[in-house]
C-alpha positions as CSV (number, residue, x, y, z in Angstrom):
1,M,-9.8,34.7,-4.9
2,K,-11.4,33.5,-7.9
3,L,-8.4,34.1,-10.4
4,K,-6.7,31.8,-7.8
5,L,-8.7,29.3,-7.9
6,T,-8.7,29.2,-11.6
7,L,-5.3,29.2,-12.1
8,L,-4.9,26.1,-9.7
9,V,-7.3,24.7,-11.7
10,L,-5.4,25.2,-15.1
11,L,-1.9,24.2,-13.2
12,S,-3.6,20.6,-11.7
13,V,-4.7,20.2,-15.3
14,F,-1.2,20.7,-16.5
15,F,-0.2,17.9,-14.0
16,L,-2.2,15.8,-15.4
17,H,-0.7,16.2,-18.7
18,A,2.5,15.6,-17.3
19,Q,1.6,12.5,-16.0
20,N,0.6,11.2,-19.0
21,D,3.7,9.6,-19.6
22,Y,3.4,7.3,-16.6
23,L,1.5,4.3,-17.1
24,T,-2.2,3.9,-16.5
25,Y,-2.8,-0.1,-15.2
26,D,-4.6,-0.5,-17.8
27,N,-1.9,1.0,-20.3
28,L,1.0,-1.0,-18.4
29,T,-0.4,-4.3,-19.4
30,K,-1.2,-3.2,-22.9
31,K,2.8,-2.3,-23.2
32,L,3.4,-6.0,-21.7
33,K,1.0,-7.6,-23.9
34,E,2.6,-6.0,-27.0
35,L,6.3,-6.4,-25.5
36,A,5.2,-10.2,-25.4
37,S,3.8,-10.2,-28.4
38,K,6.6,-9.1,-30.5
39,N,9.5,-11.1,-28.8
40,S,9.9,-14.8,-28.7
41,S,12.1,-14.4,-25.5
42,V,9.3,-12.3,-23.8
43,N,6.9,-14.7,-21.6
44,L,4.2,-12.8,-19.4
45,K,2.1,-13.9,-16.9
46,S,0.0,-13.4,-13.8
47,I,1.2,-14.7,-10.4
48,G,-1.8,-13.2,-8.7
49,K,-4.6,-10.6,-8.1
50,S,-4.2,-7.4,-6.0
51,S,-7.0,-6.9,-3.5
52,G,-8.9,-4.9,-6.5
53,N,-9.1,-7.8,-8.9
54,K,-6.2,-6.3,-10.6
55,D,-3.8,-9.0,-12.7
56,I,0.1,-8.5,-11.0
57,W,2.3,-9.0,-14.2
58,L,5.3,-11.3,-13.9
59,V,7.7,-10.4,-17.2
60,T,10.1,-13.1,-17.8
61,L,13.4,-12.6,-20.0
62,S,14.9,-16.2,-21.1
63,E,16.7,-17.2,-24.3
64,S,16.1,-20.9,-22.7
65,K,13.6,-23.0,-21.8
66,T,15.2,-25.1,-19.1
67,P,15.6,-23.2,-15.4
68,K,18.5,-20.9,-15.4
69,P,20.4,-18.7,-12.8
70,A,17.9,-16.2,-12.3
71,L,17.7,-11.9,-11.4
72,L,14.6,-10.8,-9.8
73,I,13.8,-7.1,-10.0
74,T,10.6,-5.5,-8.8
75,A,8.7,-2.0,-8.2
76,G,5.9,-0.1,-6.8
77,I,5.3,-1.8,-3.9
78,D,4.8,1.4,-2.2
79,G,2.4,3.2,-4.3
80,K,3.6,6.8,-3.7
81,H,6.5,6.0,-6.1
82,Q,5.3,5.3,-9.4
83,A,8.7,6.3,-10.9
84,G,10.0,2.6,-10.1
85,T,7.0,1.2,-12.4
86,Q,8.5,3.8,-15.2
87,I,11.8,2.8,-14.5
88,A,11.5,-1.2,-14.8
89,V,9.1,-1.0,-17.9
90,K,11.9,1.1,-19.5
91,L,14.1,-1.6,-18.3
92,I,12.5,-4.4,-20.1
93,E,12.8,-2.2,-23.5
94,Q,16.1,-1.6,-23.1
95,L,17.4,-5.4,-22.0
96,L,15.6,-6.8,-24.8
97,Q,18.1,-4.9,-27.4
98,N,21.1,-7.1,-25.4
99,K,20.0,-11.0,-25.5
100,P,23.2,-12.4,-24.7
101,L,22.7,-10.9,-21.1
102,Y,19.9,-13.7,-20.5
103,S,21.3,-16.4,-22.8
104,D,22.2,-18.5,-19.6
105,K,20.3,-16.4,-17.2
106,T,16.8,-15.4,-16.2
107,I,15.7,-11.9,-15.4
108,Y,12.4,-11.5,-14.0
109,I,10.7,-8.5,-13.5
110,I,7.4,-7.6,-11.9
111,P,6.9,-3.7,-13.1
112,S,4.0,-3.1,-10.2
113,V,3.3,-5.5,-7.5
114,S,0.5,-3.0,-6.2
115,P,-1.7,-2.2,-9.5
116,D,-4.3,-0.9,-7.1
117,A,-2.3,1.8,-5.5
118,M,-1.4,3.1,-9.0
119,A,-5.2,4.5,-9.6
120,S,-4.6,7.5,-7.1
121,F,-1.3,9.1,-9.3
122,F,-4.2,9.5,-11.6
123,A,-7.5,10.0,-9.4
124,K,-9.5,13.1,-10.2
125,V,-8.3,14.7,-6.6
126,K,-4.5,13.2,-5.6
127,V,-3.6,12.4,-2.9
128,A,-0.3,10.7,-2.1
129,R,-1.5,6.8,-1.2
130,S,0.8,4.3,-0.5
131,G,-1.9,1.5,-0.2
132,N,-3.8,-1.2,-2.4
133,A,-7.9,-1.4,-2.4
134,T,-8.1,-3.2,1.0
135,P,-10.9,-0.8,3.0
136,T,-8.9,0.0,6.4
137,D,-10.3,0.9,9.1
138,D,-7.1,3.6,10.0
139,D,-7.8,4.5,13.7
140,R,-9.3,1.1,15.1
141,D,-12.4,2.7,15.7
142,G,-14.6,-0.2,14.2
143,K,-16.0,2.1,11.5
144,I,-14.3,2.8,8.1
145,G,-13.3,5.9,6.3
146,E,-15.5,8.2,8.0
147,D,-13.1,11.1,8.3
148,P,-11.2,10.9,5.3
149,F,-9.3,14.1,2.9
150,E,-11.4,16.9,1.3
151,D,-10.1,19.5,-1.2
152,L,-11.2,22.5,0.5
153,N,-9.7,24.9,-2.2
154,S,-10.6,22.7,-5.4
155,D,-7.4,22.3,-6.8
156,G,-7.3,18.7,-7.5
157,W,-4.6,17.9,-5.0
158,I,-4.7,17.4,-0.7
159,T,-1.7,19.4,0.4
160,Q,-1.5,21.1,3.4
161,M,-3.4,23.5,5.7
162,R,-1.3,25.9,8.2
163,I,-3.5,27.8,11.0
164,E,-1.9,31.1,13.0
165,S,-2.4,29.7,16.2
166,I,-1.2,30.5,20.0
167,D,-0.7,27.0,20.0
168,G,1.4,26.4,16.8
169,T,4.2,24.6,16.5
170,H,6.1,25.8,12.7
171,I,7.2,28.8,11.5
172,V,7.9,30.3,7.9
173,S,11.4,28.9,6.5
174,S,13.8,31.3,6.4
175,E,15.5,29.8,3.3
176,D,11.9,29.4,1.5
177,S,9.1,31.5,2.3
178,R,6.6,28.5,0.9
179,L,8.1,25.9,3.4
180,L,7.1,26.0,7.1
181,V,9.7,24.1,9.5
182,K,9.5,23.4,13.5
183,A,10.0,26.5,15.7
184,N,13.4,26.0,17.6
185,P,13.1,27.2,20.9
186,S,17.4,27.3,21.3
187,K,17.1,29.8,18.5
188,N,14.3,32.1,19.9
189,Q,12.0,30.8,17.4
190,V,8.4,31.1,18.7
191,G,5.6,28.9,16.6
192,K,3.1,30.5,14.4
193,Y,1.2,27.9,12.8
194,K,-0.6,24.5,13.2
195,L,0.3,22.4,10.2
196,L,-2.4,19.7,9.4
197,T,-3.3,17.7,6.4
198,E,-5.9,19.3,4.0
199,G,-9.5,18.0,5.1
200,I,-12.3,18.6,7.7
201,D,-12.5,16.7,11.0
202,N,-15.5,14.9,10.2
203,D,-15.9,12.7,13.1
204,K,-15.0,15.4,15.3
205,D,-12.4,13.8,17.5
206,G,-9.8,16.5,17.3
207,K,-7.8,14.3,14.6
208,F,-7.7,15.2,10.8
209,N,-8.1,12.6,8.3
210,E,-6.7,10.1,10.3
211,D,-9.3,7.6,9.1
212,S,-9.0,7.6,5.5
213,S,-9.5,4.3,4.5
214,A,-6.4,4.5,2.3
215,G,-5.8,1.0,1.8
216,V,-2.6,-1.2,3.0
217,N,0.7,-0.5,2.1
218,I,1.9,-3.9,1.2
219,D,5.7,-2.9,1.7
220,K,4.3,-3.0,5.4
221,N,2.9,-6.3,5.3
222,F,5.7,-8.5,4.3
223,T,7.1,-11.3,7.1
224,F,10.6,-9.6,8.3
225,D,10.5,-7.3,11.1
226,Y,6.0,-7.2,10.9
227,P,5.0,-3.4,12.3
228,A,2.1,-4.6,13.6
229,F,-0.4,-1.9,14.6
230,E,1.1,0.6,12.5
231,A,-1.3,2.1,10.1
232,G,-1.1,0.7,6.7
233,A,0.3,-2.7,7.7
234,G,-2.6,-4.3,7.5
235,V,-4.5,-6.4,10.2
236,Y,-1.8,-9.3,10.1
237,V,1.3,-10.0,8.6
238,A,1.4,-11.1,5.1
239,S,-2.7,-10.1,5.0
240,E,-2.7,-8.9,1.7
241,P,-3.1,-10.7,-1.8
242,E,-0.4,-9.1,-3.3
243,V,2.1,-10.2,-0.7
244,R,1.5,-13.6,-1.0
245,A,1.6,-14.0,-4.8
246,L,5.3,-12.2,-4.0
247,L,6.3,-14.7,-1.6
248,D,4.5,-17.2,-3.0
249,F,7.0,-16.8,-6.5
250,L,10.2,-16.3,-4.8
251,Y,9.8,-19.5,-2.4
252,T,8.7,-21.8,-5.3
253,T,11.7,-20.4,-8.0
254,P,15.0,-21.5,-6.3
255,S,16.9,-20.4,-9.2
256,I,16.7,-17.0,-7.6
257,Y,19.9,-15.9,-7.2
258,G,19.2,-11.9,-6.0
259,V,16.8,-9.2,-5.6
260,V,16.7,-5.7,-6.8
261,T,13.9,-3.4,-5.6
262,F,13.2,-0.2,-7.1
263,G,11.8,1.5,-4.1
264,L,11.6,3.9,-1.4
265,S,15.0,2.2,0.2
266,N,18.7,2.8,-0.2
267,N,21.3,-0.3,0.1
268,L,23.2,-0.2,-3.2
269,S,24.7,3.1,-3.2
270,E,26.3,2.3,0.0
271,A,26.5,-1.1,1.3
272,P,24.8,-2.6,4.5
273,K,27.6,-2.2,7.6
274,F,28.7,-5.6,9.3
275,D,27.2,-5.5,12.9
276,S,28.2,-8.8,14.8
277,K,25.8,-8.1,17.9
278,L,22.9,-8.0,14.6
279,A,24.1,-11.0,12.6
280,S,24.6,-13.6,15.7
281,A,21.5,-12.3,17.4
282,R,18.7,-15.8,18.2
283,I,16.7,-13.1,15.7
284,V,19.2,-12.3,12.9
285,K,18.9,-8.6,12.1
286,G,22.0,-7.7,10.4
287,W,24.2,-8.9,7.4
288,L,26.2,-11.9,7.7
289,E,29.8,-11.0,6.9
290,N,30.3,-12.9,3.8
291,D,27.2,-11.2,2.6
292,V,28.2,-7.3,3.7
293,K,31.6,-8.6,1.5
294,A,29.6,-9.3,-1.5
295,A,27.2,-6.3,-0.9
296,E,30.2,-4.1,-0.9
297,Q,31.4,-5.6,-4.7
298,V,27.8,-5.0,-5.6
299,S,28.0,-1.6,-4.4
300,K,30.8,-0.6,-6.4
301,L,29.5,-1.7,-9.4
302,Y,26.2,0.2,-9.4
303,T,28.8,3.4,-8.1
304,D,31.9,2.8,-10.3
305,K,31.0,0.7,-12.8
306,A,27.4,2.1,-13.8
307,G,28.2,5.3,-12.6
308,I,25.2,5.5,-10.3
309,K,26.7,8.6,-7.5
310,D,25.3,10.5,-4.4
311,G,22.4,8.1,-3.3
312,P,20.1,9.4,-0.7
313,K,20.9,7.4,2.5
314,T,17.4,5.9,2.8
315,P,17.5,3.2,5.6
316,M,15.1,-0.2,4.9
317,T,11.7,0.1,7.0
318,K,9.8,-2.5,8.9
319,G,7.5,-5.6,7.0
320,N,9.3,-4.4,3.7
321,F,10.0,-6.6,0.8
322,A,13.7,-6.0,0.0
323,Q,14.5,-7.1,4.0
324,T,12.0,-9.8,3.9
325,A,13.9,-11.2,0.6
326,Y,16.9,-11.4,2.5
327,Y,16.5,-12.4,5.7
328,H,13.4,-15.0,5.1
329,A,14.0,-16.2,1.5
330,G,17.8,-16.0,2.0
331,K,18.9,-14.1,-1.2
332,F,21.0,-11.2,-1.9
333,S,18.3,-8.1,-2.0
334,F,19.4,-4.8,-3.0
335,S,16.9,-1.6,-3.0
336,T,17.4,2.1,-4.6
337,P,14.9,4.8,-5.2
338,G,16.5,4.8,-9.1
339,W,16.1,8.7,-9.3
340,W,16.4,11.1,-6.7
341,I,17.6,15.0,-6.8
342,P,21.3,15.4,-8.2
343,K,23.4,16.6,-5.4
344,E,25.4,19.5,-6.9
345,V,22.2,21.0,-7.1
346,V,21.1,21.1,-3.5
347,K,24.6,21.8,-2.1
348,K,24.6,25.0,0.2
349,D,25.0,28.3,-2.2
350,S,28.2,30.4,-1.7
351,T,26.6,33.3,-0.7
352,E,25.2,31.8,2.8
353,T,26.8,33.8,5.8
354,K,29.1,31.3,8.0
355,A,26.1,31.7,10.8
356,E,23.8,30.0,8.3
357,L,26.0,27.4,7.9
358,P,26.5,24.4,10.6
359,K,29.3,25.0,13.1
360,K,32.5,22.4,13.1
361,G,31.4,18.8,14.7
362,E,27.4,19.9,14.3
363,K,25.5,18.0,12.1
364,E,23.9,19.6,9.3
365,E,20.3,19.4,9.2
366,V,19.0,18.3,5.7
367,N,15.3,19.7,4.4
368,P,14.2,17.2,1.9
369,E,11.5,19.7,1.1
370,L,13.9,22.4,0.5
371,Q,16.4,20.5,-1.7
372,F,13.4,19.7,-4.0
373,L,12.0,23.0,-4.4
374,K,15.8,24.2,-5.3
375,W,16.2,21.4,-7.6
376,A,12.3,22.0,-9.4
377,D,13.1,25.8,-9.4
378,K,16.4,25.5,-11.1
379,E,14.8,22.8,-13.6
380,Q,11.5,25.0,-14.0
381,V,10.0,21.6,-13.3
382,K,5.8,22.6,-12.3
383,P,4.0,22.6,-11.6
384,V,5.4,21.0,-7.7
385,F,4.0,23.3,-5.5
386,A,0.3,24.9,-4.7
387,E,0.7,28.4,-3.6
388,W,-1.1,29.1,-0.1
389,T,-4.8,30.2,-0.7
390,T,-7.1,31.3,2.2
391,V,-10.5,29.1,3.1
392,K,-13.4,29.5,5.4
393,H,-12.9,26.3,7.8
394,P,-16.1,24.8,10.0
395,D,-13.4,23.8,12.2
396,F,-11.4,27.2,12.8
397,P,-14.2,29.9,12.5
398,N,-12.0,32.7,14.1
399,Q,-8.7,31.6,12.6
400,K,-7.3,32.2,9.4
401,V,-6.8,29.0,7.7
402,E,-4.6,28.3,4.1
403,V,-4.2,25.4,2.3
404,G,-1.2,24.9,0.0
405,G,2.2,23.0,0.1
406,I,3.9,20.4,-2.2
407,V,1.8,18.5,-4.4
408,P,1.3,15.0,-3.8
409,Y,4.0,12.3,-5.9
410,A,6.0,14.9,-7.1
411,M,9.2,14.5,-4.9
412,L,9.7,10.9,-6.3
413,N,8.0,10.9,-9.6
414,P,10.0,13.4,-11.7
415,P,8.7,14.3,-15.4
416,V,9.4,10.9,-17.4
417,S,12.5,12.6,-19.4
418,Y,14.3,12.7,-16.1
419,L,14.1,9.2,-15.7
420,E,15.6,8.4,-19.4
421,P,19.5,9.0,-18.0
422,V,18.7,6.8,-15.2
423,V,17.5,3.8,-16.7
424,A,20.3,4.1,-19.0
425,K,22.4,3.6,-15.7
426,H,20.8,0.8,-14.3
427,V,20.6,-1.3,-17.6
428,V,24.8,-1.4,-17.1
429,F,24.0,-2.0,-13.6
430,I,21.9,-4.9,-14.2
431,A,24.4,-6.1,-16.8
432,S,27.1,-6.0,-14.8
433,L,25.4,-7.8,-11.7
434,I,24.7,-10.7,-14.0
435,E,28.1,-10.9,-15.5
436,A,29.1,-10.8,-11.4
437,M,27.5,-14.1,-10.6
438,P,28.6,-17.0,-9.6
439,K,30.4,-19.3,-12.5
440,I,30.9,-23.1,-11.8
441,E,33.9,-24.4,-13.4
442,T,36.1,-27.6,-12.7
443,T,39.2,-28.8,-13.8
444,P,39.2,-31.7,-15.9
445,P,38.6,-35.1,-13.9
446,L,42.0,-37.0,-12.9
447,V,41.2,-40.3,-13.5
448,E,44.2,-42.5,-11.8
449,K,43.6,-46.9,-12.5
450,V,44.6,-48.3,-9.0
451,Q,44.4,-51.8,-10.3
452,N,42.1,-53.9,-12.4
453,D,38.8,-52.2,-12.9
454,L,39.4,-50.0,-9.6
455,F,39.6,-46.3,-10.1
456,R,40.3,-43.4,-8.4
457,V,38.1,-40.0,-9.8
458,T,39.4,-36.5,-8.4
459,V,38.1,-32.9,-9.8
460,T,38.0,-29.8,-8.2
461,V,35.2,-27.6,-8.3
462,A,35.7,-23.5,-8.4
463,N,33.4,-20.4,-8.1
464,K,35.2,-18.1,-10.3
465,G,32.1,-15.9,-10.8
466,L,32.8,-12.1,-8.2
467,L,30.1,-13.5,-5.8
468,P,29.1,-16.4,-4.0
469,T,27.0,-18.8,-4.9
470,Y,24.1,-17.7,-3.0
471,A,24.1,-15.7,0.1
472,S,25.3,-16.8,3.2
473,I,22.0,-16.4,4.9
474,G,20.5,-19.0,3.1
475,D,22.4,-21.3,5.2
476,K,20.6,-20.0,8.2
477,V,17.6,-20.0,7.1
478,R,17.5,-23.7,5.2
479,F,15.7,-23.2,2.4
480,T,18.2,-22.0,-0.3
481,S,19.2,-24.7,-2.5
482,R,23.0,-25.8,-1.3
483,M,26.1,-26.7,-3.1
484,K,25.7,-30.0,-4.1
485,T,28.5,-32.3,-5.7
486,E,27.1,-35.8,-7.0
487,L,28.6,-38.8,-8.2
488,K,26.2,-41.2,-10.4
489,L,26.8,-44.7,-11.4
490,N,26.1,-47.0,-14.2
491,K,25.0,-50.6,-14.1
492,G,28.1,-52.5,-13.1
493,Q,29.7,-50.2,-10.8
494,T,29.9,-49.5,-7.3
495,M,31.7,-46.6,-5.0
496,I,34.2,-48.0,-2.8
497,S,34.9,-44.8,-1.1
498,G,33.7,-41.0,-1.0
499,R,30.5,-39.4,-0.8
500,K,27.8,-39.9,-3.7
501,I,26.1,-36.5,-2.7
502,A,28.2,-34.3,-0.9
503,L,26.4,-30.8,0.2
504,R,28.4,-27.7,2.0
505,D,27.5,-24.4,2.4
506,A,27.9,-21.1,0.1
507,L,31.1,-21.3,-2.3
508,Q,32.4,-17.8,-1.7
509,A,33.9,-15.9,-4.8
510,D,37.4,-18.1,-6.2
511,E,36.7,-20.6,-3.4
512,S,37.2,-24.1,-4.6
513,E,36.8,-27.3,-3.1
514,T,38.2,-31.0,-4.3
515,Y,36.2,-34.3,-4.5
516,T,37.9,-37.5,-4.8
517,W,35.9,-41.4,-5.4
518,L,37.2,-44.7,-5.6
519,V,34.6,-46.3,-8.3
520,S,34.8,-50.0,-9.0
521,G,33.7,-51.0,-12.7
522,S,34.7,-49.4,-15.9
523,G,32.6,-47.2,-18.0
524,K,30.9,-43.9,-18.1
525,I,30.4,-42.0,-14.7
526,T,28.5,-38.6,-14.3
527,I,29.6,-35.9,-12.1
528,L,27.0,-33.2,-11.5
529,T,28.1,-30.4,-9.8
530,G,26.5,-26.5,-8.5
531,C,23.4,-25.1,-7.4
532,A,20.0,-23.4,-8.3
533,T,21.7,-19.9,-8.1
534,A,24.6,-20.6,-9.8
535,G,23.7,-23.5,-12.4
536,I,24.4,-27.0,-12.2
537,K,27.7,-28.3,-14.6
538,E,27.6,-32.2,-15.9
539,L,30.4,-33.9,-16.4
540,I,30.7,-37.2,-18.3
541,V,34.5,-39.3,-17.1
542,E,35.1,-42.5,-19.0
543,L,36.7,-45.0,-16.9
544,K,38.8,-47.4,-18.7
């Protein structure tokens, strides 16, 4: 027993060293300040404080002092996904080598939206936490933190407990003896183990670790489809300072064209589908048709141009930022984990019997834990699993209790060396996305002298980018800056016909519109056309 505990402690120390390449909050702050001090095109500022009083850092990459169409990149929203923060910082470093990319655009990057959550990743006893530093009454009994996790085998990880019991619902997996799976009565399987999180029932209510005061997961606290009363979602929508800081920045920066989030959802590998019922409902819960077409183009940039293949199908969750950015802020919003287990690693072995393979028409069940362990074994990534060890448990005095399981954070946060090639591909994607953003172009203004000092002026405005001037959902939420074409006259000039200010909905890719004015009076006139997310084009026309 002592030998096993010693090995577990050694593995825990090894894991801590493996984490050293991941950035702590202090190291993140230091890194960002160094980049800002050494690069004139980098601006660093705090957009607000977390509930634990940590700065939420915003990095701005721009070669211009005036507002330009912008892309916002966010990461570190759910605390379990620290790989996103690591990818975001590496992106900054590599994007700095490509200054022409943001010569006429702006790139905003928030590497850690929830900086409090980073602390748990480096804690002495690790439990995979999503939340910030806000104390939470998870079981809603008026008390806070009365039933936390306990490290029963002193290995530095909070994993799982398996208890041999007649009311057990799990059995040992036939594919990997380290894992437990739910017993399937239709396959004549009888449960042997109860499976719980590691800890003690401190408040003796029959539940384990249900009130650990794990903080608020701010990716459940945003305004769209807020999951009220769900654990970790907060006491009310946008209750958390991190959420308000990010939304304030998003809403007060009209030049933001779209958002890319490194998080746990994925709508980049496969674009959202158009559902007419959801898109036309009173509360819109489906992407609009034109936006779906644009998303399909972006998905091709991701999978084909950048070569980022075989992404997992991880749906959007309630109350998350990626959905709020689209449905409530009217921005194109894309999300990706950034890294996942390569598909070829987890394919079924050719040695498996036909009986083990799914029958025709039968849906194959995917066990992500099994896939992860297969990958870790092949790549010799360690430690990823705490071997099952027997412990004495006060709540199960006459039963065999073992503690073990997959190490916290391991499934979502690989060694940093595995993120390097991922970053390089995402740089290609970000560059391709910026290149695909709308481009406002005009024909040379046609000036016709009707009589004396009366002139007809005609100009055609076109969007020659791959993507529309902004998401069509923006016209529904009525917050996005619309396409505007404006005629400005000088002293002594009068507009006889035409609209001084013409507003219209989003200009789709390769779409154009022609404007005509009748102006009395010679001299110069100014035509301004465009919008905040596509840029403003200015034309000076001489009437003579």
